[in-house]
C-alpha positions in Angstrom: -80.8 -60.3 47.9 -82.1 -63.9 47.9 -79.9 -66.9 47.2 -81.1 -67.3 43.6 -80.3 -63.6 42.9 -76.9 -64.0 44.5 -76.1 -67.0 42.3 -77.2 -65.2 39.2 -75.1 -62.2 40.0 -72.1 -64.4 40.7 -72.6 -66.2 37.3 -72.8 -62.8 35.5 -69.6 -61.7 37.1 -67.9 -65.0 36.0 -69.2 -64.6 32.5 -68.1 -61.0 32.3 -64.6 -62.0 33.4 -64.4 -64.7 30.8 -65.5 -62.3 28.1 -62.8 -59.8 29.1 -60.1 -62.5 29.0 -61.4 -63.7 25.7 -61.5 -60.1 24.4 -57.8 -59.8 25.1 -57.0 -62.8 23.0 -59.3 -61.6 20.2 -57.5 -58.2 20.2 -54.2 -60.0 20.0 -55.4 -62.2 17.1 -56.4 -59.1 15.2 -53.0 -57.6 15.7 -51.3 -60.9 14.7 -53.4 -60.9 11.5 -52.2 -57.4 10.6 -48.6 -58.5 11.3 -49.1 -61.6 9.2 -50.6 -59.6 6.3 -47.7 -57.2 6.5 -45.3 -60.1 5.8 -47.2 -61.8 3.1 -47.8 -61.1 -0.6 -51.3 -59.6 0.1 -52.0 -59.4 -3.6 -52.3 -63.2 -3.7 -54.9 -63.3 -0.8 -58.5 -63.8 -1.8 -61.3 -62.7 -1.9 -60.1 -59.3 -3.2 -63.0 -57.5 -1.6 -61.6 -58.4 1.8 -58.3 -56.8 1.0 -59.9 -53.4 0.7 -60.4 -53.2 4.4 -56.7 -53.4 5.1 -54.5 -50.3 4.5 -51.8 -50.3 1.9 -48.3 -50.8 3.3 -45.0 -50.3 1.5 -42.4 -52.5 3.1 -38.7 -51.8 3.0 -36.9 -53.6 0.2 -33.5 -54.4 -1.0 -33.2 -55.7 -4.5 -36.9 -56.1 -4.6 -37.0 -58.3 -1.4 -38.6 -57.3 1.9 -36.1 -57.2 4.8 -36.0 -57.0 8.5 -33.5 -57.5 11.3 -32.4 -60.9 12.6 -31.2 -61.6 16.1 -27.6 -61.7 14.9 -27.8 -58.3 13.3 -28.2 -59.6 9.8 -31.1 -58.4 7.8 -33.6 -61.2 7.4 -37.3 -61.3 6.7 -39.9 -62.6 9.1 -41.9 -65.3 7.4 -45.3 -66.2 9.0 -45.8 -69.9 9.7 -48.6 -71.9 8.2 -50.4 -71.8 11.6 -50.1 -68.0 11.7 -51.6 -67.8 8.2 -54.4 -70.1 9.1 -55.2 -68.0 12.2 -55.2 -64.9 10.0 -57.5 -66.5 7.5 -60.0 -67.3 10.3 -60.0 -63.6 11.4 -60.3 -62.4 7.8 -62.8 -64.8 6.4 -64.8 -65.8 9.5 -64.7 -63.0 12.1 -64.6 -60.1 9.7 -67.2 -61.4 7.3 -69.6 -63.2 9.7 -69.2 -61.5 13.1 -68.7 -57.9 12.0 -71.8 -56.6 10.1 -70.6 -53.0 9.7 -68.0 -51.8 7.1 -67.0 -48.9 9.4 -66.1 -51.3 12.2 -64.2 -53.6 9.8 -62.1 -50.7 8.7 -61.5 -49.6 12.3 -60.5 -53.1 13.3 -58.1 -53.5 10.4 -56.6 -50.0 10.7 -56.1 -50.5 14.5 -54.3 -53.8 13.9 -52.0 -52.3 11.3 -51.2 -49.2 13.5 -50.2 -51.5 16.4 -48.3 -54.0 14.2 -46.4 -51.3 12.3 -46.6 -48.0 14.1 -43.4 -46.5 12.5 -44.9 -47.1 9.0 -48.6 -46.7 9.6 -48.6 -44.1 12.4 -50.7 -44.2 15.5 -54.4 -45.0 15.6 -54.9 -41.4 16.9 -53.2 -40.0 13.8 -55.4 -42.2 11.6 -58.5 -40.8 13.2 -57.3 -37.2 12.8 -56.4 -37.7 9.1 -59.7 -39.3 8.3 -61.9 -36.9 10.3 -63.0 -39.5 12.9 -63.5 -38.8 16.6 -60.8 -40.9 18.3 -62.9 -41.7 21.4 -65.8 -42.7 19.2 -63.6 -44.9 17.1 -62.1 -46.5 20.1 -65.5 -47.2 21.6 -66.6 -48.9 18.4 -63.3 -50.9 18.4 -63.8 -52.1 21.9 -67.5 -52.8 21.5 -66.8 -54.9 18.3 -64.0 -56.9 20.0 -66.4 -57.7 22.8 -69.1 -58.6 20.3 -66.7 -61.0 18.5 -65.7 -62.5 21.9 -69.3 -63.0 23.0 -70.2 -64.7 19.7 -67.2 -67.1 20.0 -68.2 -67.8 23.6 -71.9 -68.3 22.9 -71.1 -70.6 19.9 -68.7 -72.6 22.2 -66.0 -72.3 19.6 -62.4 -73.2 20.2 -60.1 -70.2 20.2 -56.5 -70.5 19.0 -54.1 -68.2 20.7 -51.7 -66.1 18.7 -47.9 -66.5 18.7 -47.4 -64.6 22.0 -43.7 -64.3 21.5 -44.4 -62.2 18.4 -47.5 -60.4 19.5 -46.9 -59.6 23.2 -44.3 -56.8 22.5 -46.9 -55.0 20.4 -49.7 -55.2 23.0 -50.4 -52.6 25.7 -49.6 -53.7 29.2 -52.3 -55.7 31.0 -52.7 -57.7 34.1 -53.4 -60.9 32.2 -50.9 -63.7 32.6 -49.9 -64.7 29.0 -48.4 -67.9 30.4 -51.9 -69.2 31.1 -52.9 -68.5 27.5 -50.2 -70.4 25.7 -52.5 -73.2 24.5 -55.8 -73.5 22.8 -58.7 -72.2 25.0 -62.3 -73.4 25.0 -65.0 -71.1 26.1 -68.3 -72.7 26.7 -71.0 -73.4 29.3 -71.3 -76.7 30.9 -72.8 -79.2 28.6 -72.2 -77.1 25.5 -71.0 -78.8 22.3 -67.8 -77.3 20.9 -67.4 -76.3 17.3 -63.9 -77.5 16.4 -61.7 -76.7 13.4 -58.9 -79.4 13.2 -56.8 -77.2 10.9 -56.6 -74.5 13.6 -55.2 -76.9 16.2 -51.6 -76.5 17.3 -49.4 -79.6 17.1 -48.8 -81.2 20.5 
């Protein structure tokens, strides 16, 4: 192997590592979007065609109001922040509409997020596949492939990527070797000399 080939191979390895880390954040953002959707009045979210990709969810209510459990034992409802809603809108109206070209994969992504965000109510992703006649391994391959595709597009477009609220999402995520502490801020994924595409409304306050 000559020096040029060795450098190319090293660069490919670095790129692959970046895509894998980016994919972890993209997966977390999809789960956060599902969690945000679960705690919003989804009927008010537009466009209506986009809502059809997200499964119906009947939240627990008392006196017509959704409830949850607070840290002190009182029943309180989690209310997504404006930043969480903005991140969810980016997933719904940018990633899902522009980066995912297949309705089947949109459905799989949304159902996966809901199953992870609310497993007691929505059931597991495995049970979803069984109920709908899908082959689980095939669905999971499509899920993983689409997450990598989204990650690759974000990287190639040199877009800034807003991390989710890790304190909320990390308990839902499967265990991984990635240090969440290193992903607590906005991350930029671009080659040297690339010009970033920046959305000011997605920027976390300092």
